[in-house]
C-alpha positions as CSV (number, residue, x, y, z in Angstrom):
1,M,0.2,0.1,0.1
2,T,1.5,3.7,-0.6
3,H,0.9,6.5,1.2
4,I,0.1,9.8,0.0
5,L,0.0,13.1,1.9
6,A,-1.3,15.7,0.0
7,T,-1.1,19.1,-0.2
8,I,-1.8,22.6,-1.4
9,C,0.8,24.7,-1.7
10,P,-0.3,28.2,0.2
11,E,1.5,30.3,-2.5
12,C,-0.6,29.5,-5.6
13,E,-2.7,26.8,-3.9
14,Q,-1.9,24.0,-6.3
15,G,-2.0,20.8,-5.7
16,L,0.9,19.0,-4.7
17,H,1.5,15.3,-4.0
18,Y,3.7,13.7,-1.9
19,F,4.7,9.9,-2.1
20,V,5.6,9.2,2.0
21,T,5.8,5.0,2.0
22,D,5.5,2.5,0.1
23,L,5.6,0.5,2.9
24,D,2.7,0.0,5.6
25,F,4.0,3.4,7.6
26,K,1.7,2.9,10.7
27,S,4.3,-0.5,11.1
28,E,6.9,1.8,10.0
29,L,6.3,4.5,12.8
30,F,6.3,2.5,15.6
31,G,8.9,0.3,14.6
32,L,10.9,3.4,14.4
33,A,9.7,4.0,17.8
34,E,10.7,0.8,19.6
35,T,13.7,0.8,18.4
36,Y,13.8,5.0,19.5
37,V,12.8,3.3,23.0
38,N,15.3,0.4,23.2
39,I,18.5,3.1,22.7
40,L,16.9,5.2,25.0
41,D,16.2,2.2,27.5
42,A,19.3,1.8,27.2
43,V,21.7,4.8,27.3
44,K,19.6,5.8,30.6
45,N,20.7,2.3,31.7
46,D,24.0,3.6,31.0
47,I,23.5,6.8,33.4
48,E,22.2,5.7,35.6
49,E,25.2,6.0,38.5
50,I,26.1,9.2,37.3
51,V,22.2,11.0,36.7
52,D,19.7,11.5,38.9
53,E,16.8,12.0,36.8
54,F,16.8,11.5,32.6
55,Q,14.1,12.7,30.6
56,V,13.7,13.1,26.9
57,S,11.1,15.0,24.6
58,L,9.8,13.0,21.9
59,P,8.7,14.4,18.5
60,Q,5.0,15.4,18.6
61,R,4.7,15.9,14.5
62,W,6.6,14.6,11.5
63,K,7.6,17.6,9.5
64,V,8.7,17.4,5.1
65,S,9.6,20.6,3.6
66,L,8.4,20.4,-0.4
67,R,8.4,22.4,-2.8
68,C,6.4,24.1,-5.6
69,A,6.2,24.2,-9.1
70,C,5.7,27.9,-8.9
71,G,9.0,27.5,-6.9
72,N,7.2,28.2,-3.5
73,Q,9.1,26.2,-0.4
74,Y,6.6,25.7,2.6
75,E,6.3,22.3,5.0
76,A,3.5,19.6,5.7
77,E,2.9,17.8,9.2
78,I,1.8,14.7,10.5
79,R,0.9,13.6,13.6
80,L,2.8,11.2,15.4
81,P,1.5,8.7,17.5
82,Q,2.0,8.6,21.0
83,L,3.5,5.4,22.1
């Protein structure tokens, strides 16, 4: 399944389609999130004798920079699930 992020240029209002992925985007996000959490857990375990508190903020959105055929550059966002 191909997931498509469809946007409209805020300058000229032409439609632009940006192909996000040909993979299962939800599975991809959860796989990346699991890897991210595992890495953070390993770092936390390595520094627990040095640092009292270890906090890392999780990204709320995924952004992509786009360029329209008219030359305008802008960003589109996708909200990321918080695990």
